[in-house]
N, C-alpha and C positions, 0 to 999 in steps of 0.2 A: 503494500500499500505504499502510496506518495505520503511523505509526512504532512503536508498541510491537510489533506484529507483523512488522515489518522487524527491530527488534533482537533480538527472541527468535529471529528464524529465522537470525540470524548466528553461526555459529560457527569456531572455529578448523580450517581445512583444513590438514592435512600431507601430502596425497598429490594430484598434478596429474595432467590427462589432458595427453599430448604435443599440444595445440594451442594456437596462437598466440592472442593477446586483440585483437580487432578494434580498428583504430585508432579509430572512433568512439567506442568504449567506453573507451578510453583517455581519450581528448578529456574523455568525461563524468567520468570519475574525476579527472581533473586539475582541472575545473571545479569540482567540488564540493570540493576541496581550496583551491581559490583563493579562493572565497566563504567559506570558512571565518572566523569571528570570532579575531581576535588584540587582545592587551592593547593598548591605546590605538590600535588601528588601524595599528600599524607596520608589520605585514607582514614579518617579518623570516625568511621563510622560503625556502629553495632546495630544489627537488625534483627528484632525478635520478631519470628514468625509464629503466630499465634492462632491454633484452630482447635485445641483442646479444651474441652469444659472447662477447666481449672484454670487454664490459660485465659479464657475469653471473659470467664467471671471477674477475674482480674481488671482485664480491659472496661468491663461493664460499670465496674466502681468508679472508674475514673472519666468515661465518655459514653455517648451516645454512639454506637458503630452501625445502628441501623438493621440489626440482624444478620450481618454479613457473616459468612462461615470462615472466613479467613481475615486475619488483621495483622498487618505489619507495623510494629512500633520502632520507627527510625530515630536513632539515637547519634548524637555527637559527644565524642570523647574531646573534652576540654583541654585536657593535658597533653594531646598528641594532635591537635588543629592547628593549622598554620595561623599566626598573628601579624595582624599589618603592623608595622613598626611605627607609623605616624602617630596612630590614635591607639593603640592597643586592641582593636576589633578584633573577636576570635571568629574564625570563619565557620564555627559549627552549623548554625542556623542556615548558612548558604549552603554548606556541603550536604547536609541532611536534605535540604529542598531538592537540590539537583538530583540527587539519588532517588528521593520519592518520586519526582516527575518521570525519570526513565522507567521506574517501575509501573507507574500509573499508565502511561503511554504503552508499555508492554503489554500489560492486561488489557486494555483497549483493543490491540492488535490481536491478543488471544480470543478475543470475543467475550471479555470478561467485563462487568460493572466496576467501578471504583467510586470512592469519595475520599477527599483530603481533607483529614480531620486535625484542626488546630485547637478546637475548645475541649481541653480534658485536663485533668488534676495530676501533674507530673508526679508529685509525691507519692500518689496512690500507684502509679505505675513502678516507680522507682522501688518504693517499699513490697510491694508485691512481686516483683520479679528478681528482687534481690541485687539489684544495679548497684555498682561501684560509684563512689562519690563523684569521680570526676563525669560519669555517663550521664546525659542530659537527653531525657526524651524530648524530642523537637515535633516529630511529627506523626500521626498514625494515618494509615492507609488500610481503608475497610475494601475487601474485594470479594466477589462472587458472581454469580448468575445474576442479573437483572432480571427483577420482576415489576421494575418501574417503566412508566411511560417512554418510550425514545424519543429522545429531543432532535430536531432538525439540524442536519450541519451548516444550514444557511442562516440559523438564528443569530449567527455571528454579524451578519449584516445589520442587524437593528439592534443588537442586544451589546454590542461593543462599540468603544469609541472609534472613530475614523483615524486612518493614519494621520492626517492632518492635526488633528486634536492630539495624538500621542509623541509626534517627532518634530523636532528641531532642526533643521538642517543648517549647519553654520559653515 
């Protein structure tokens, strides 16, 4: 699939079928995250692939993941991430988001639905999964077979800003 068509096809899914995601598809999604670029190639990412009842219960205590059968908790390690020397900005949020985006688009390519979740309690996830102190949960990606209404790829023509509103050429 052409990239722009794939990107336009993807939409946030908030209702999932009661069907497990096949292991080979999970592997492909994780591979998309693994090969995603990170600042200075530091790769400060840890991904929790959650599909068992106990793990999903932990996530449920932290966020609404809309009944998806598979949840990826994408974390950044503040100790190993690249840090900008000018102001001390640590790239964990950026790196984690690039990884999440790659995984989300791969899920779409595989015929799966997803929703990127940032509204969650990180303390619940850290405690529930026994994460080390330096590991910070940044994003949750809920994945599964959509039972939601399909959205038109053409919706971007009316629901997004125009290029003229977004871009300044200098």
